[in-house]
All heavy atoms as a GROMACS GRO file, in nm:
protein
  415
    1MET      N    1   9.899   8.322   9.105
    1MET     CA    2   9.949   8.195   9.060
    1MET      C    3   9.944   8.100   9.179
    1MET      O    4  10.011   8.123   9.279
    1MET     CB    5  10.092   8.214   9.010
    1MET     CG    6  10.153   8.090   8.952
    1MET     SD    7  10.074   8.028   8.806
    1MET     CE    8  10.076   8.169   8.699
    2LEU      N    9   9.865   7.997   9.164
    2LEU     CA   10   9.852   7.900   9.273
    2LEU      C   11   9.905   7.762   9.235
    2LEU      O   12   9.893   7.671   9.313
    2LEU     CB   13   9.706   7.888   9.315
    2LEU     CG   14   9.645   8.015   9.375
    2LEU    CD1   15   9.496   7.997   9.396
    2LEU    CD2   16   9.713   8.051   9.505
    3THR      N   17   9.959   7.749   9.118
    3THR     CA   18  10.006   7.619   9.070
    3THR      C   19  10.145   7.632   9.009
    3THR      O   20  10.185   7.740   8.968
    3THR     CB   21   9.908   7.561   8.966
    3THR    OG1   22   9.955   7.434   8.924
    3THR    CG2   23   9.893   7.653   8.846
    4GLU      N   24  10.215   7.522   9.003
    4GLU     CA   25  10.347   7.519   8.942
    4GLU      C   26  10.341   7.462   8.800
    4GLU      O   27  10.444   7.432   8.742
    4GLU     CB   28  10.443   7.437   9.028
    4GLU     CG   29  10.466   7.501   9.163
    4GLU     CD   30  10.551   7.415   9.256
    4GLU    OE1   31  10.601   7.309   9.213
    4GLU    OE2   32  10.566   7.454   9.372
    5TRP      N   33  10.224   7.449   8.743
    5TRP     CA   34  10.210   7.391   8.610
    5TRP      C   35  10.286   7.476   8.510
    5TRP      O   36  10.273   7.599   8.507
    5TRP     CB   37  10.065   7.381   8.572
    5TRP     CG   38   9.985   7.284   8.653
    5TRP    CD1   39  10.030   7.204   8.753
    5TRP    CD2   40   9.846   7.260   8.641
    5TRP    NE1   41   9.926   7.130   8.804
    5TRP    CE2   42   9.812   7.163   8.737
    5TRP    CE3   43   9.747   7.310   8.560
    5TRP    CZ2   44   9.683   7.116   8.752
    5TRP    CZ3   45   9.617   7.263   8.574
    5TRP    CH2   46   9.587   7.166   8.669
    6PRO      N   47  10.364   7.415   8.422
    6PRO     CA   48  10.450   7.490   8.330
    6PRO      C   49  10.372   7.577   8.231
    6PRO      O   50  10.424   7.678   8.186
    6PRO     CB   51  10.530   7.382   8.258
    6PRO     CG   52  10.458   7.255   8.281
    6PRO     CD   53  10.381   7.271   8.408
    7GLN      N   54  10.250   7.543   8.196
    7GLN     CA   55  10.176   7.623   8.099
    7GLN      C   56  10.142   7.762   8.153
    7GLN      O   57  10.110   7.851   8.076
    7GLN     CB   58  10.050   7.551   8.049
    7GLN     CG   59   9.951   7.515   8.155
    7GLN     CD   60   9.966   7.373   8.204
    7GLN    OE1   61  10.077   7.326   8.226
    7GLN    NE2   62   9.856   7.304   8.222
    8PHE      N   63  10.153   7.784   8.280
    8PHE     CA   64  10.128   7.916   8.338
    8PHE      C   65  10.256   7.998   8.351
    8PHE      O   66  10.250   8.118   8.377
    8PHE     CB   67  10.060   7.903   8.474
    8PHE     CG   68   9.921   7.848   8.464
    8PHE    CD1   69   9.895   7.717   8.498
    8PHE    CD2   70   9.818   7.927   8.417
    8PHE    CE1   71   9.767   7.666   8.488
    8PHE    CE2   72   9.690   7.877   8.407
    8PHE     CZ   73   9.665   7.746   8.441
    9ARG      N   74  10.370   7.936   8.335
    9ARG     CA   75  10.497   8.006   8.351
    9ARG      C   76  10.524   8.103   8.236
    9ARG      O   77  10.584   8.206   8.255
    9ARG     CB   78  10.610   7.903   8.359
    9ARG     CG   79  10.744   7.964   8.387
    9ARG     CD   80  10.850   7.859   8.398
    9ARG     NE   81  10.807   7.760   8.496
    9ARG     CZ   82  10.888   7.697   8.578
    9ARG    NH1   83  11.016   7.719   8.573
    9ARG    NH2   84  10.842   7.610   8.665
   10ASP      N   85  10.479   8.067   8.117
   10ASP     CA   86  10.513   8.145   7.997
   10ASP      C   87  10.391   8.213   7.935
   10ASP      O   88  10.370   8.206   7.815
   10ASP     CB   89  10.579   8.054   7.893
   10ASP     CG   90  10.710   7.996   7.944
   10ASP    OD1   91  10.785   8.071   8.010
   10ASP    OD2   92  10.736   7.878   7.919
   11LEU      N   93  10.312   8.280   8.015
   11LEU     CA   94  10.197   8.352   7.963
   11LEU      C   95  10.241   8.478   7.890
   11LEU      O   96  10.350   8.531   7.916
   11LEU     CB   97  10.102   8.388   8.077
   11LEU     CG   98  10.037   8.269   8.150
   11LEU    CD1   99   9.958   8.319   8.269
   11LEU    CD2  100   9.948   8.190   8.056
   12ASP      N  101  10.157   8.527   7.802
   12ASP     CA  102  10.185   8.650   7.728
   12ASP      C  103  10.141   8.768   7.816
   12ASP      O  104  10.027   8.813   7.809
   12ASP     CB  105  10.111   8.649   7.595
   12ASP     CG  106  10.141   8.771   7.510
   12ASP    OD1  107  10.203   8.867   7.560
   12ASP    OD2  108  10.102   8.769   7.393
   13TRP      N  109  10.232   8.818   7.898
   13TRP     CA  110  10.199   8.921   7.996
   13TRP      C  111  10.162   9.053   7.930
   13TRP      O  112  10.079   9.127   7.982
   13TRP     CB  113  10.313   8.939   8.096
   13TRP     CG  114  10.334   8.814   8.176
   13TRP    CD1  115  10.440   8.729   8.170
   13TRP    CD2  116  10.243   8.758   8.271
   13TRP    NE1  117  10.421   8.623   8.255
   13TRP    CE2  118  10.301   8.638   8.319
   13TRP    CE3  119  10.118   8.794   8.320
   13TRP    CZ2  120  10.239   8.557   8.414
   13TRP    CZ3  121  10.057   8.713   8.415
   13TRP    CH2  122  10.116   8.597   8.460
   14HIS      N  123  10.218   9.083   7.814
   14HIS     CA  124  10.183   9.206   7.743
   14HIS      C  125  10.037   9.200   7.696
   14HIS      O  126   9.964   9.298   7.705
   14HIS     CB  127  10.278   9.233   7.627
   14HIS     CG  128  10.414   9.271   7.672
   14HIS    ND1  129  10.446   9.399   7.713
   14HIS    CD2  130  10.528   9.199   7.685
   14HIS    CE1  131  10.573   9.404   7.750
   14HIS    NE2  132  10.625   9.284   7.733
   15SER      N  133   9.996   9.086   7.647
   15SER     CA  134   9.858   9.067   7.604
   15SER      C  135   9.762   9.077   7.724
   15SER      O  136   9.656   9.139   7.715
   15SER     CB  137   9.842   8.932   7.535
   15SER     OG  138   9.709   8.910   7.498
   16ILE      N  139   9.801   9.018   7.833
   16ILE     CA  140   9.719   9.024   7.954
   16ILE      C  141   9.707   9.168   8.002
   16ILE      O  142   9.599   9.213   8.040
   16ILE     CB  143   9.777   8.932   8.064
   16ILE    CG1  144   9.762   8.786   8.020
   16ILE    CG2  145   9.711   8.957   8.199
   16ILE    CD1  146   9.838   8.687   8.105
   17ALA      N  147   9.817   9.242   7.996
   17ALA     CA  148   9.816   9.382   8.040
   17ALA      C  149   9.726   9.468   7.951
   17ALA      O  150   9.662   9.561   8.000
   17ALA     CB  151   9.958   9.438   8.041
   18ARG      N  152   9.720   9.436   7.822
   18ARG     CA  153   9.630   9.512   7.733
   18ARG      C  154   9.484   9.488   7.770
   18ARG      O  155   9.401   9.578   7.764
   18ARG     CB  156   9.652   9.472   7.588
   18ARG     CG  157   9.772   9.539   7.525
   18ARG     CD  158   9.775   9.519   7.374
   18ARG     NE  159   9.781   9.378   7.334
   18ARG     CZ  160   9.894   9.307   7.325
   18ARG    NH1  161  10.010   9.364   7.353
   18ARG    NH2  162   9.891   9.181   7.287
   19GLU      N  163   9.450   9.365   7.808
   19GLU     CA  164   9.313   9.330   7.841
   19GLU      C  165   9.274   9.368   7.984
   19GLU      O  166   9.158   9.393   8.013
   19GLU     CB  167   9.290   9.180   7.820
   19GLU     CG  168   9.308   9.135   7.678
   19GLU     CD  169   9.206   9.196   7.583
   19GLU    OE1  170   9.089   9.211   7.623
   19GLU    OE2  171   9.244   9.230   7.471
   20ALA      N  172   9.372   9.368   8.073
   20ALA     CA  173   9.346   9.397   8.215
   20ALA      C  174   9.459   9.486   8.268
   20ALA      O  175   9.545   9.441   8.344
   20ALA     CB  176   9.338   9.268   8.294
   21PRO      N  177   9.462   9.614   8.229
   21PRO     CA  178   9.577   9.701   8.259
   21PRO      C  179   9.604   9.726   8.408
   21PRO      O  180   9.714   9.763   8.443
   21PRO     CB  181   9.543   9.830   8.186
   21PRO     CG  182   9.397   9.825   8.162
   21PRO     CD  183   9.359   9.682   8.153
   22VAL      N  184   9.508   9.707   8.493
   22VAL     CA  185   9.531   9.730   8.637
   22VAL      C  186   9.540   9.598   8.714
   22VAL      O  187   9.532   9.597   8.837
   22VAL     CB  188   9.422   9.822   8.698
   22VAL    CG1  189   9.429   9.960   8.636
   22VAL    CG2  190   9.285   9.761   8.683
   23ALA      N  191   9.561   9.488   8.642
   23ALA     CA  192   9.568   9.357   8.707
   23ALA      C  193   9.689   9.348   8.800
   23ALA      O  194   9.793   9.409   8.776
   23ALA     CB  195   9.575   9.246   8.603
   24VAL      N  196   9.674   9.270   8.904
   24VAL     CA  197   9.783   9.240   8.997
   24VAL      C  198   9.810   9.090   8.987
   24VAL      O  199   9.718   9.009   9.001
   24VAL     CB  200   9.745   9.277   9.142
   24VAL    CG1  201   9.854   9.234   9.239
   24VAL    CG2  202   9.718   9.426   9.152
   25VAL      N  203   9.934   9.055   8.962
   25VAL     CA  204   9.973   8.914   8.954
   25VAL      C  205  10.023   8.874   9.091
   25VAL      O  206  10.125   8.924   9.138
   25VAL     CB  207  10.082   8.892   8.846
   25VAL    CG1  208  10.124   8.746   8.842
   25VAL    CG2  209  10.030   8.938   8.710
   26LEU      N  210   9.952   8.783   9.154
   26LEU     CA  211   9.986   8.734   9.288
   26LEU      C  212  10.048   8.596   9.271
   26LEU      O  213   9.980   8.499   9.241
   26LEU     CB  214   9.860   8.728   9.374
   26LEU     CG  215   9.875   8.680   9.515
   26LEU    CD1  216   9.968   8.770   9.594
   26LEU    CD2  217   9.738   8.675   9.581
   27ASP      N  218  10.178   8.588   9.288
   27ASP     CA  219  10.254   8.466   9.264
   27ASP      C  220  10.285   8.397   9.396
   27ASP      O  221  10.384   8.427   9.462
   27ASP     CB  222  10.383   8.503   9.189
   27ASP     CG  223  10.466   8.382   9.148
   27ASP    OD1  224  10.422   8.268   9.170
   27ASP    OD2  225  10.576   8.405   9.095
   28THR      N  226  10.201   8.304   9.436
   28THR     CA  227  10.220   8.237   9.565
   28THR      C  228  10.331   8.133   9.562
   28THR      O  229  10.373   8.086   9.667
   28THR     CB  230  10.090   8.169   9.612
   28THR    OG1  231  10.055   8.065   9.520
   28THR    CG2  232   9.977   8.270   9.621
   29ARG      N  233  10.378   8.096   9.443
   29ARG     CA  234  10.483   7.996   9.429
   29ARG      C  235  10.618   8.054   9.390
   29ARG      O  236  10.715   7.980   9.378
   29ARG     CB  237  10.443   7.893   9.322
   29ARG     CG  238  10.315   7.822   9.349
   29ARG     CD  239  10.333   7.726   9.462
   29ARG     NE  240  10.212   7.647   9.478
   29ARG     CZ  241  10.210   7.528   9.530
   29ARG    NH1  242  10.320   7.472   9.571
   29ARG    NH2  243  10.096   7.465   9.544
   30ASN      N  244  10.623   8.187   9.365
   30ASN     CA  245  10.746   8.252   9.317
   30ASN      C  246  10.799   8.179   9.194
   30ASN      O  247  10.919   8.154   9.181
   30ASN     CB  248  10.851   8.262   9.427
   30ASN     CG  249  10.806   8.355   9.536
   30ASN    OD1  250  10.740   8.454   9.512
   30ASN    ND2  251  10.841   8.322   9.658
   31LEU      N  252  10.708   8.146   9.105
   31LEU     CA  253  10.738   8.072   8.983
   31LEU      C  254  10.766   8.164   8.866
   31LEU      O  255  10.838   8.128   8.773
   31LEU     CB  256  10.617   7.983   8.950
   31LEU     CG  257  10.616   7.905   8.821
   31LEU    CD1  258  10.709   7.785   8.836
   31LEU    CD2  259  10.476   7.858   8.788
   32LEU      N  260  10.714   8.284   8.870
   32LEU     CA  261  10.716   8.374   8.756
   32LEU      C  262  10.833   8.470   8.759
   32LEU      O  263  10.899   8.486   8.861
   32LEU     CB  264  10.584   8.453   8.753
   32LEU     CG  265  10.458   8.367   8.754
   32LEU    CD1  266  10.335   8.454   8.769
   32LEU    CD2  267  10.450   8.281   8.630
   33ASP      N  268  10.856   8.537   8.646
   33ASP     CA  269  10.963   8.635   8.633
   33ASP      C  270  10.908   8.773   8.667
   33ASP      O  271  10.837   8.832   8.585
   33ASP     CB  272  11.016   8.633   8.491
   33ASP     CG  273  11.117   8.743   8.463
   33ASP    OD1  274  11.185   8.787   8.559
   33ASP    OD2  275  11.128   8.785   8.348
   34PRO      N  276  10.936   8.826   8.786
   34PRO     CA  277  10.881   8.956   8.826
   34PRO      C  278  10.918   9.068   8.729
   34PRO      O  279  10.834   9.153   8.698
   34PRO     CB  280  10.942   8.982   8.963
   34PRO     CG  281  10.988   8.850   9.012
   34PRO     CD  282  11.019   8.768   8.891
   35ALA      N  283  11.041   9.070   8.678
   35ALA     CA  284  11.084   9.177   8.588
   35ALA      C  285  11.003   9.174   8.458
   35ALA      O  286  10.964   9.280   8.407
   35ALA     CB  287  11.233   9.164   8.559
   36GLY      N  288  10.976   9.058   8.405
   36GLY     CA  289  10.898   9.046   8.283
   36GLY      C  290  10.755   9.091   8.301
   36GLY      O  291  10.696   9.156   8.213
   37ILE      N  292  10.698   9.059   8.415
   37ILE     CA  293  10.560   9.099   8.444
   37ILE      C  294  10.552   9.250   8.463
   37ILE      O  295  10.463   9.315   8.409
   37ILE     CB  296  10.508   9.024   8.568
   37ILE    CG1  297  10.496   8.875   8.533
   37ILE    CG2  298  10.376   9.080   8.616
   37ILE    CD1  299  10.471   8.785   8.651
   38ARG      N  300  10.647   9.305   8.535
   38ARG     CA  301  10.650   9.451   8.555
   38ARG      C  302  10.678   9.524   8.422
   38ARG      O  303  10.622   9.630   8.397
   38ARG     CB  304  10.752   9.488   8.660
   38ARG     CG  305  10.711   9.445   8.799
   38ARG     CD  306  10.810   9.492   8.904
   38ARG     NE  307  10.768   9.446   9.035
   38ARG     CZ  308  10.839   9.366   9.114
   38ARG    NH1  309  10.958   9.324   9.076
   38ARG    NH2  310  10.792   9.327   9.230
   39ALA      N  311  10.762   9.467   8.337
   39ALA     CA  312  10.791   9.528   8.206
   39ALA      C  313  10.666   9.534   8.119
   39ALA      O  314  10.653   9.622   8.035
   39ALA     CB  315  10.902   9.450   8.135
   40ALA      N  316  10.574   9.441   8.141
   40ALA     CA  317  10.448   9.441   8.067
   40ALA      C  318  10.352   9.547   8.120
   40ALA      O  319  10.250   9.574   8.059
   40ALA     CB  320  10.383   9.303   8.072
   41GLY      N  321  10.386   9.605   8.236
   41GLY     CA  322  10.301   9.708   8.294
   41GLY      C  323  10.208   9.660   8.402
   41GLY      O  324  10.119   9.733   8.446
   42LEU      N  325  10.229   9.538   8.448
   42LEU     CA  326  10.145   9.482   8.554
   42LEU      C  327  10.215   9.492   8.689
   42LEU      O  328  10.336   9.508   8.697
   42LEU     CB  329  10.114   9.335   8.523
   42LEU     CG  330  10.035   9.309   8.396
   42LEU    CD1  331  10.034   9.162   8.363
   42LEU    CD2  332   9.893   9.362   8.410
   43THR      N  333  10.137   9.480   8.794
   43THR     CA  334  10.190   9.479   8.930
   43THR      C  335  10.216   9.334   8.969
   43THR      O  336  10.130   9.248   8.952
   43THR     CB  337  10.090   9.542   9.028
   43THR    OG1  338  10.067   9.677   8.987
   43THR    CG2  339  10.142   9.539   9.170
   44TYR      N  340  10.334   9.308   9.022
   44TYR     CA  341  10.373   9.173   9.066
   44TYR      C  342  10.387   9.172   9.217
   44TYR      O  343  10.454   9.257   9.274
   44TYR     CB  344  10.506   9.132   9.002
   44TYR     CG  345  10.559   9.001   9.055
   44TYR    CD1  346  10.521   8.881   8.998
   44TYR    CD2  347  10.646   8.997   9.164
   44TYR    CE1  348  10.568   8.760   9.048
   44TYR    CE2  349  10.693   8.878   9.214
   44TYR     CZ  350  10.655   8.760   9.156
   44TYR     OH  351  10.700   8.640   9.206
   45LEU      N  352  10.327   9.072   9.281
   45LEU     CA  353  10.345   9.049   9.423
   45LEU      C  354  10.387   8.904   9.442
   45LEU      O  355  10.316   8.812   9.402
   45LEU     CB  356  10.216   9.074   9.502
   45LEU     CG  357  10.164   9.217   9.505
   45LEU    CD1  358  10.030   9.221   9.577
   45LEU    CD2  359  10.263   9.309   9.571
   46GLY      N  360  10.504   8.884   9.501
   46GLY     CA  361  10.553   8.749   9.526
   46GLY      C  362  10.544   8.713   9.673
   46GLY      O  363  10.543   8.800   9.759
   47ASN      N  364  10.539   8.587   9.701
   47ASN     CA  365  10.525   8.537   9.837
   47ASN      C  366  10.658   8.548   9.911
   47ASN      O  367  10.758   8.489   9.869
   47ASN     CB  368  10.479   8.391   9.833
   47ASN     CG  369  10.449   8.336   9.970
   47ASN    OD1  370  10.413   8.410  10.060
   47ASN    ND2  371  10.462   8.208   9.985
   48GLY      N  372  10.662   8.624  10.018
   48GLY     CA  373  10.780   8.633  10.103
   48GLY      C  374  10.896   8.710  10.044
   48GLY      O  375  11.009   8.692  10.085
   49VAL      N  376  10.870   8.794   9.945
   49VAL     CA  377  10.977   8.874   9.883
   49VAL      C  378  10.950   9.022   9.910
   49VAL      O  379  10.836   9.061   9.937
   49VAL     CB  380  10.987   8.847   9.731
   49VAL    CG1  381  11.024   8.704   9.704
   49VAL    CG2  382  10.858   8.884   9.660
   50PRO      N  383  11.053   9.106   9.902
   50PRO     CA  384  11.030   9.249   9.925
   50PRO      C  385  10.921   9.302   9.832
   50PRO      O  386  10.912   9.264   9.717
   50PRO     CB  387  11.165   9.313   9.890
   50PRO     CG  388  11.263   9.203   9.913
   50PRO     CD  389  11.193   9.077   9.874
   51ARG      N  390  10.837   9.387   9.886
   51ARG     CA  391  10.722   9.443   9.815
   51ARG      C  392  10.622   9.335   9.778
   51ARG      O  393  10.539   9.352   9.689
   51ARG     CB  394  10.765   9.520   9.691
   51ARG     CG  395  10.848   9.643   9.723
   51ARG     CD  396  10.890   9.720   9.603
   51ARG     NE  397  10.780   9.742   9.510
   51ARG     CZ  398  10.795   9.762   9.381
   51ARG    NH1  399  10.916   9.763   9.329
   51ARG    NH2  400  10.694   9.782   9.304
   52GLY      N  401  10.629   9.222   9.844
   52GLY     CA  402  10.535   9.111   9.819
   52GLY      C  403  10.433   9.107   9.929
   52GLY      O  404  10.388   9.207   9.981
   53PHE      N  405  10.397   8.988   9.968
   53PHE     CA  406  10.299   8.971  10.075
   53PHE      C  407  10.350   8.872  10.176
   53PHE      O  408  10.443   8.802  10.154
   53PHE     CB  409  10.163   8.928  10.019
   53PHE     CG  410  10.164   8.796   9.949
   53PHE    CD1  411  10.128   8.681  10.016
   53PHE    CD2  412  10.202   8.786   9.816
   53PHE    CE1  413  10.127   8.560   9.951
   53PHE    CE2  414  10.202   8.665   9.752
   53PHE     CZ  415  10.165   8.552   9.817
   0.00000   0.00000   0.00000
């Protein structure tokens, strides 16, 4: 995630995980909900947070 545009905040993470099950969500703005992304089965990496980058 490189933008703060609101249309990217509420993506269907379960649908994305079905299409790309090994995808890694790289959130450079810490805009997204890490728990929701992980619940969908994706890997979340946030900027400057534990287990991030």
